[in-house]
N, CA, C and O of each residue as an XYZ file, in Angstrom:
284
protein
N      10.597     -1.263     -8.155
C       9.264     -1.151     -8.715
C       8.943      0.331     -8.849
O       9.167      1.105     -7.918
N       8.426      0.721     -9.990
C       7.996      2.096    -10.211
C       6.565      2.063    -10.714
O       6.265      1.438    -11.730
N       5.690      2.740     -9.996
C       4.275      2.779    -10.337
C       3.844      4.234    -10.352
O       4.098      4.965     -9.394
N       3.208      4.656    -11.406
C       2.663      6.009    -11.487
C       1.288      5.991    -10.826
O       0.336      5.429    -11.367
N       1.195      6.608     -9.655
C      -0.061      6.531     -8.907
C      -1.204      7.258     -9.603
O      -2.369      7.048     -9.267
N      -0.882      8.100    -10.558
C      -1.936      8.798    -11.288
C      -2.733      7.850    -12.186
O      -3.834      8.182    -12.625
N      -2.175      6.675    -12.454
C      -2.816      5.728    -13.354
C      -3.652      4.673    -12.630
O      -4.337      3.878    -13.275
N      -3.601      4.657    -11.296
C      -4.274      3.621    -10.518
C      -4.995      4.239     -9.328
O      -4.696      5.360     -8.918
N      -5.945      3.495     -8.784
C      -6.580      3.990     -7.562
C      -5.764      3.536     -6.360
O      -4.861      2.708     -6.480
N      -6.100      4.094     -5.194
C      -5.322      3.819     -3.988
C      -5.316      2.342     -3.617
O      -4.317      1.832     -3.109
N      -6.416      1.658     -3.865
C      -6.488      0.235     -3.555
C      -5.511     -0.569     -4.386
O      -4.847     -1.474     -3.880
N      -5.427     -0.237     -5.661
C      -4.478     -0.925     -6.543
C      -3.043     -0.717     -6.073
O      -2.245     -1.654     -6.055
N      -2.726      0.504     -5.697
C      -1.370      0.820     -5.240
C      -1.023     -0.017     -4.019
O       0.064     -0.592     -3.954
N      -1.932     -0.094     -3.047
C      -1.665     -0.872     -1.840
C      -1.506     -2.353     -2.182
O      -0.645     -3.026     -1.616
N      -2.309     -2.857     -3.081
C      -2.201     -4.265     -3.485
C      -0.866     -4.515     -4.183
O      -0.211     -5.523     -3.917
N      -0.453     -3.605     -5.080
C       0.838     -3.748     -5.753
C       1.968     -3.830     -4.731
O       2.835     -4.699     -4.821
N       1.950     -2.924     -3.764
C       3.005     -2.897     -2.755
C       3.006     -4.194     -1.950
O       4.060     -4.797     -1.746
N       1.839     -4.623     -1.497
C       1.767     -5.847     -0.697
C       2.251     -7.046     -1.503
O       3.028     -7.860     -1.004
N       1.800     -7.155     -2.733
C       2.229     -8.273     -3.563
C       3.731     -8.221     -3.813
O       4.384     -9.264     -3.853
N       4.278     -7.049     -3.976
C       5.710     -6.887     -4.180
C       6.479     -7.405     -2.974
O       7.576     -7.943     -3.126
N       5.911     -7.249     -1.756
C       6.583     -7.748     -0.548
C       6.549     -9.265     -0.482
O       7.324     -9.872      0.257
N       5.652     -9.885     -1.251
C       5.528    -11.342     -1.227
C       4.698    -11.860     -0.072
O       4.675    -13.064      0.184
N       4.015    -10.965      0.630
C       3.218    -11.360      1.791
C       1.742    -11.526      1.440
O       1.222    -10.878      0.533
N       1.092    -12.403      2.175
C      -0.358    -12.512      2.080
C      -0.974    -11.300      2.775
O      -0.287    -10.563      3.482
N      -2.257    -11.104      2.570
C      -2.935    -10.011      3.275
C      -2.815    -10.198      4.787
O      -2.599     -9.233      5.521
N      -2.955    -11.424      5.241
C      -2.879    -11.712      6.677
C      -1.493    -11.367      7.231
O      -1.382    -10.709      8.266
N      -0.442    -11.810      6.540
C       0.915    -11.548      7.009
C       1.281    -10.071      6.911
O       1.942     -9.529      7.797
N       0.853     -9.427      5.837
C       1.101     -7.999      5.675
C       0.416     -7.220      6.796
O       0.997     -6.303      7.376
N      -0.814     -7.594      7.088
C      -1.561     -6.940      8.163
C      -0.839     -7.087      9.498
O      -0.748     -6.135     10.273
N      -0.334     -8.272      9.756
C       0.370     -8.517     11.020
C       1.618     -7.643     11.131
O       1.862     -7.031     12.171
N       2.401     -7.587     10.062
C       3.616     -6.766     10.060
C       3.273     -5.294     10.278
O       3.990     -4.578     10.977
N       2.171     -4.850      9.673
C       1.802     -3.432      9.730
C       0.936     -3.082     10.940
O       0.581     -1.919     11.128
N       0.594     -4.069     11.754
C      -0.207     -3.785     12.946
C      -1.657     -3.459     12.637
O      -2.300     -2.701     13.363
N      -2.163     -4.027     11.571
C      -3.551     -3.817     11.151
C      -4.252     -5.167     11.105
O      -3.607     -6.212     11.186
N      -5.554     -5.141     10.977
C      -6.295     -6.387     10.803
C      -6.274     -6.785      9.328
O      -6.084     -5.944      8.450
N      -6.469     -8.061      9.075
C      -6.547     -8.539      7.695
C      -7.693     -7.830      6.987
O      -7.581     -7.482      5.812
N      -8.786     -7.616      7.695
C      -9.955     -6.948      7.127
C      -9.610     -5.529      6.672
O     -10.065     -5.081      5.620
N      -8.816     -4.838      7.457
C      -8.411     -3.478      7.088
C      -7.602     -3.491      5.800
O      -7.824     -2.657      4.922
N      -6.665     -4.430      5.676
C      -5.863     -4.530      4.454
C      -6.764     -4.880      3.276
O      -6.603     -4.323      2.190
N      -7.703     -5.788      3.471
C      -8.665     -6.125      2.416
C      -9.427     -4.886      1.980
O      -9.610     -4.647      0.787
N      -9.875     -4.095      2.961
C     -10.625     -2.878      2.648
C      -9.761     -1.834      1.940
O     -10.243     -1.144      1.042
N      -8.500     -1.711      2.329
C      -7.580     -0.802      1.632
C      -7.477     -1.209      0.165
O      -7.599     -0.377     -0.733
N      -7.251     -2.495     -0.060
C      -7.046     -2.977     -1.422
C      -8.318     -2.899     -2.264
O      -8.245     -2.712     -3.479
N      -9.464     -3.038     -1.637
C     -10.735     -2.973     -2.356
C     -11.204     -1.529     -2.555
O     -12.184     -1.284     -3.259
N     -10.510     -0.584     -1.939
C     -10.906      0.816     -2.043
C     -12.080      1.174     -1.161
O     -12.687      2.231     -1.335
N     -12.411      0.305     -0.214
C     -13.527      0.564      0.700
C     -13.120      1.455      1.860
O     -13.965      2.087      2.494
N     -11.839      1.502      2.132
C     -11.315      2.315      3.230
C     -10.030      2.970      2.747
O      -9.229      2.340      2.057
N      -9.832      4.224      3.106
C      -8.622      4.937      2.707
C      -7.549      4.816      3.773
O      -7.842      4.860      4.968
N      -6.323      4.665      3.343
C      -5.184      4.735      4.256
C      -4.620      6.139      4.154
O      -4.838      6.839      3.166
N      -3.892      6.543      5.184
C      -3.344      7.899      5.162
C      -1.873      7.879      4.767
O      -1.263      6.816      4.655
N      -1.326      9.038      4.564
C       0.054      9.168      4.110
C       1.025      8.615      5.149
O       2.083      8.099      4.789
N       0.685      8.712      6.419
C       1.557      8.165      7.462
C       1.657      6.649      7.359
O       2.731      6.087      7.571
N       0.551      5.979      7.035
C       0.581      4.538      6.849
C       1.465      4.189      5.658
O       2.273      3.263      5.730
N       1.315      4.921      4.576
C       2.122      4.690      3.378
C       3.606      4.902      3.687
O       4.458      4.145      3.222
N       3.903      5.919      4.462
C       5.283      6.191      4.867
C       5.829      5.041      5.710
O       6.975      4.631      5.528
N       5.024      4.522      6.623
C       5.425      3.397      7.464
C       5.706      2.158      6.609
O       6.692      1.458      6.840
N       4.855      1.887      5.635
C       5.055      0.760      4.722
C       6.399      0.920      4.006
O       7.180     -0.028      3.927
N       6.663      2.108      3.491
C       7.904      2.361      2.759
C       9.126      2.132      3.647
O      10.108      1.530      3.213
N       9.064      2.604      4.872
C      10.195      2.446      5.784
C      10.410      0.981      6.159
O      11.543      0.501      6.159
N       9.340      0.278      6.474
C       9.461     -1.122      6.900
C       9.993     -2.030      5.799
O      10.723     -2.982      6.074
N       9.628     -1.738      4.560
C      10.015     -2.611      3.455
C      11.117     -2.017      2.579
O      11.448     -2.556      1.523
N      11.677     -0.893      3.037
C      12.789     -0.252      2.344
C      12.468     -0.003      0.864
O      13.219     -0.390     -0.031
N      11.339      0.649      0.645
C      10.958      1.027     -0.712
C      10.803      2.535     -0.781
O      10.563      3.197      0.229
N      10.940      3.056     -1.964
C      10.813      4.499     -2.184
C       9.477      4.760     -2.856
O       9.143      4.152     -3.873
N       8.731      5.663     -2.277
C       7.457      6.084     -2.854
C       7.563      7.585     -3.105
O       7.884      8.351     -2.196
N       7.296      7.995     -4.330
C       7.355      9.408     -4.633
C       6.148      9.792     -5.491
O       5.512      8.956     -6.133
N       5.874     11.062     -5.471
C       4.728     11.592     -6.195
C       5.224     12.560     -7.255
O       6.122     13.364     -7.006
N       4.635     12.476     -8.434
C       4.972     13.389     -9.520
C       3.717     14.160     -9.903
O       2.600     13.655     -9.790
N       3.919     15.369    -10.351
C       2.810     16.144    -10.909
C       2.478     15.619    -12.290
O       3.365     15.224    -13.047
N       1.197     15.617    -12.612
C       0.803     15.289    -13.989
C       1.239     16.431    -14.887
O       1.197     17.598    -14.496
N       1.654     16.087    -16.077
C       2.085     17.139    -17.017
C       1.180     17.179    -18.191
O       1.375     17.994    -19.093
């Protein structure tokens, strides 16, 4: 999966990743050690996740996340 994060907000990115894993919000939250409410808030853009959380997601699900400069 390749997603240009410049085209989406952080909530969309987290939802794309979770859906790509095939997990529900509840199951994703359990795997990541978060509450379902926290994952809901991440996806809704009500709460920000940090780069360390994103790194943990990438490692646990063996996905590559990279950032590009806008040109």
